[in-house]
N, C-alpha and C positions, 0 to 999 in steps of 0.2 A: 494502395500501400506506397507511400512516398519515402524517399531516403530521409527526408526531414523528420517524418513521423517516427521512423525506425530509430533514428539517432536520438530523438527526444526520449524514447523508451529506454535506450541504452544509458542516457544521461541520468534518468530517474533511477535505474538499477545501480549505477555507479554511486550515486548519492546515498544509497541504502546499504552499501557494503561497509563493514567495519574493516579496520586495518588487518586484523587477524584473518578475516575471511578473504581479503585480497591476497594475503600471503599464502593461504591455502590454495587459492586458484592458481597463483604463480607456480607453486610447487607442482600442481597437476599439469601445468603447461610446459614442464621441463623438456618434454620430447618434441614440442612444437616450436618453442621460442628458445633461442640460445641463452645460456646462463648470463653472459655479459649484458644482453639487452634486458633480461628479466631484472637484473640489479638496478636498472634505471627506471623501471616501472613503479610508480608510487600512487597511481590512481586507477580506478576501474576503467576510465576512459582510455588511458594509455594502453592498458591491457587489451581492451576491445579493438583499439586501432592496430595493435600488433597482430591480433588474430585476423583482422580484416585484410591486412597486407599479405598475410599468408594464405588467404582464401578459405579460412576456417570460420568466417563470420560474415553474414550479409542478411539483407531483408528476406531473402529466400533460402538462407542457409543458417538457421538458428540452432540446429541440433547440438553442435559442439558446446556452445555456451550454455544451453539448457542443461546438458549433461554435467558441465562443471558446477553450475548452480545447485543442481540436485545433490552432487557429491559433497558439497559443503553445507548441506542441509538448509538450503534456501529455496525450497520448492515454491514459496510464494513469488519469488522473483522469476523463477523458471516459468511459472504459470503466467505471470505478467508478460514475459517475452513471447510465450506461445500464443497468448490471447490478444496481442496488440492489433492484429489485423481486424478482428471483429470489433474491438473497442473503437477504432478510429472512424469507421464509417457507418456504424450501426446505431440506429435510433432505438433498436430493441434492447439495448443494454441498460435500460432504465425500467423501473416499475411503471405500471400504468398510471394515468393522471390522477385517479382516485387515491392510489396508494402514495404517490408523491405528495399529494396535498396532506395526507395524514402524517407522513414523515416530516414534512415542513413544520407542522404543528408540534410534533414530538420534539423536533430539534429546538424549536423556540422555548418550550418548557424546560427541557433538559439544560440548555445553555444558561437559562436564568437561575437554575437551582443547583447545578452540579458541584461547583467549588473545587477545593484542593484534591480530593481523592478521585479525580477524573481518570487516572491511570488504571484504577481497579476496573472501571467500566470498560475502558479500552481493551484490557486483557480479556474480559468476559466476552467482548464482541469479536475477539480473535485477531486483534492487531498485535504485531510483534513489537519487541522492545525498541528496535531501531526506529520504527515508524513513530512510536510514542515519544522517543527522544527528539526526533525531528520536529514533531508538533510542538513540543515544549520549547525548543530553541527558537522557533518562529514567533512564539507568543509568550515570552518569559513572564510577563506581568499581567496579562489579560486573560483571566480564567474563563470569561464568557467566550472569547474568541478561540481559546483552546478547545472548549466543548464543541463549538461549531465545526472547527477543523477536524476534530476527532470523529464526529458523526458524518462529516463529508467524506472522510477517508473510508469509513465503514460502508457507506452507501456505494462508493466507487468500487470497493472490493466485492461487495455482494451483488452489485448490478441489479438485474431484474428480480432477484430473489430477496432483496431488502424489504423487510416487513416491519410495521410498527409492533406487531405482536412479539417479534424477536427482541426489539428494543425494550419493551416492557418486561419481558422475561429476564433479560440481562440486568435491568434495574433491580428487579426483585431478588435476583441471585446475589446482587451486591448489597442487599438490605437497604436500598434506596426506595422504600415502599411509598413514602409520601410523594416523591417525584413521580413514581409509576402511577399512583392514584390520580395525581393532577393531570398527567398525560391522558389517562382514560376519561377523566371528567371533561377535559377540553375537547376530546374527540367526540364525546357523546353530545356536546352542546353546539357543535359546529353546524 
């Protein structure tokens, strides 16, 4: 657990906070950070820096920030912060090689076929609106890249529990049956 890795997780969390969520966190920190300093804080990173200077945040002291994130209904970010240690050094955070090969095939098929309604699949897979918007901004005109990024995020979030069956189920729930059929066909002929 290095300070660099911890800061990288904090940066990622900061990037996923909306302005309204940052305001909510600042409000909750009123007893920890003075009002004058809170008025100058306009990013998650600045808030995290202020908390660090007050001894309320560190690689081995994440509870306060986790609590703040949960209070603003961002359990996903709280879980990311809590799980960063296991993610940084663990090779077990991925499915086995066989399942990874299946997921790679599914990703290829889905990225070729998904198109504009990709957000619907992202929601079915449990990605939040902030993450979907972030993906959209990174690839505003390349739908195939959007689909690849979407599935990469889903695989990262699911870790070792990521399964092709889950992808196929989500495709069918979105009425993307032809794409689901093609994934199954390619998996059967590999």
